[in-house]
C-alpha positions as CSV (number, residue, x, y, z in Angstrom):
1,M,-9.1,-10.9,6.4
2,T,-9.9,-13.6,3.9
3,V,-13.3,-15.2,4.2
4,K,-13.0,-17.6,1.3
5,E,-10.6,-17.9,-1.6
6,T,-10.6,-20.3,-4.6
7,A,-9.2,-20.1,-8.1
8,G,-10.7,-17.2,-9.8
9,R,-12.8,-16.0,-6.9
10,G,-12.2,-14.5,-3.5
11,T,-14.4,-13.1,-0.7
12,Y,-12.8,-10.8,1.8
13,S,-14.0,-9.0,5.0
14,L,-12.3,-5.7,5.5
15,D,-12.3,-3.1,8.3
16,M,-10.8,0.1,6.9
17,P,-9.9,2.8,9.4
18,R,-10.0,5.4,6.6
19,P,-10.6,5.3,2.8
20,G,-7.9,3.6,0.8
21,V,-6.9,0.9,-1.6
22,A,-7.2,-2.8,-0.6
23,V,-4.5,-4.8,-2.3
24,F,-5.3,-8.5,-3.0
25,P,-3.0,-11.4,-3.7
26,G,-2.5,-12.7,-7.2
27,N,-1.7,-11.2,-10.5
28,Y,-3.9,-8.5,-12.0
29,A,-5.6,-9.2,-15.4
30,R,-8.3,-7.5,-17.4
31,G,-10.9,-10.1,-16.5
32,W,-11.1,-9.3,-12.8
33,R,-14.4,-7.9,-11.5
34,A,-15.0,-6.6,-7.9
35,W,-18.0,-5.9,-5.7
36,V,-17.9,-4.0,-2.5
37,D,-20.9,-4.7,-0.3
38,G,-22.7,-6.0,-3.4
39,K,-22.0,-2.9,-5.5
40,R,-19.8,-3.1,-8.6
41,A,-16.3,-1.5,-8.0
42,G,-13.3,-1.1,-10.3
43,V,-10.2,-3.3,-10.2
44,F,-6.8,-2.0,-11.1
45,E,-3.2,-3.0,-11.1
46,A,-1.6,-2.2,-7.7
47,N,2.0,-2.7,-6.6
48,L,3.2,-3.5,-10.1
49,F,1.3,-6.8,-10.4
50,A,-1.4,-7.3,-7.7
51,K,-5.1,-6.4,-7.8
52,G,-6.3,-3.2,-6.1
53,V,-9.8,-2.0,-5.2
54,A,-10.7,1.4,-3.8
55,V,-12.6,1.0,-0.5
56,A,-14.3,3.6,1.7
57,A,-13.7,3.7,5.5
58,G,-15.6,1.1,7.6
59,R,-16.4,-2.6,7.4
60,H,-16.9,-4.1,4.0
61,T,-17.2,-7.3,2.2
62,V,-15.3,-7.4,-1.1
63,V,-15.9,-10.1,-3.7
64,L,-13.4,-10.6,-6.6
65,R,-14.2,-12.8,-9.6
66,Y,-12.2,-13.6,-12.6
67,L,-14.2,-13.8,-15.8
68,P,-12.2,-13.0,-18.9
69,A,-13.9,-11.8,-22.1
70,S,-12.6,-15.0,-23.9
71,F,-14.7,-17.1,-21.5
72,A,-17.9,-15.3,-22.4
73,A,-17.1,-15.5,-26.1
74,G,-16.4,-19.2,-25.9
75,A,-19.6,-19.8,-24.0
76,L,-21.6,-17.9,-26.7
77,V,-19.9,-19.9,-29.5
78,S,-20.6,-23.2,-27.6
79,A,-24.3,-22.3,-27.1
80,L,-24.8,-21.3,-30.7
81,T,-23.1,-24.6,-31.8
82,A,-25.3,-26.6,-29.5
83,V,-28.4,-25.1,-31.2
84,A,-27.0,-25.1,-34.8
85,F,-26.0,-28.8,-35.1
86,P,-29.4,-30.3,-34.1
87,A,-31.2,-27.7,-36.3
88,A,-29.0,-28.6,-39.2
89,A,-29.7,-32.3,-38.7
90,L,-33.4,-31.6,-38.6
91,V,-33.4,-29.6,-41.8
92,G,-31.3,-32.3,-43.5
93,R,-33.8,-35.0,-42.5
94,R,-36.7,-33.0,-43.8
95,R,-35.0,-32.4,-47.1
96,L,-34.4,-36.2,-47.5
97,R,-38.1,-36.9,-46.7
98,R,-39.3,-34.4,-49.3
99,R,-37.1,-36.1,-52.0
100,G,-38.7,-39.4,-51.1
101,R,-35.6,-40.9,-49.6
102,P,-36.0,-42.6,-46.2
103,A,-34.1,-40.7,-43.5
104,S,-31.8,-43.0,-41.4
105,A,-32.8,-43.3,-37.8
């Protein structure tokens, strides 16, 4: 049963009569992460294209999130750029002041 599903994220409530594989809608990709009852679980390709998660017998809440490595790399580059540009501007202003030139405001 789907509790909540949005792009890149899904929360599902399952009642498994025995251990098995829960197959979730949407295409599998390497960036998918899964948590079963708050504990990290593996996600793998199931039924040729869908996402699969191994689940033990019983009631469980499964959370799926899509976070590709390219997103993390892009966020890191953006953060470094946000720090580097103001730092470079500050260094440039200090150099101009040392040379006796007025820095533009």
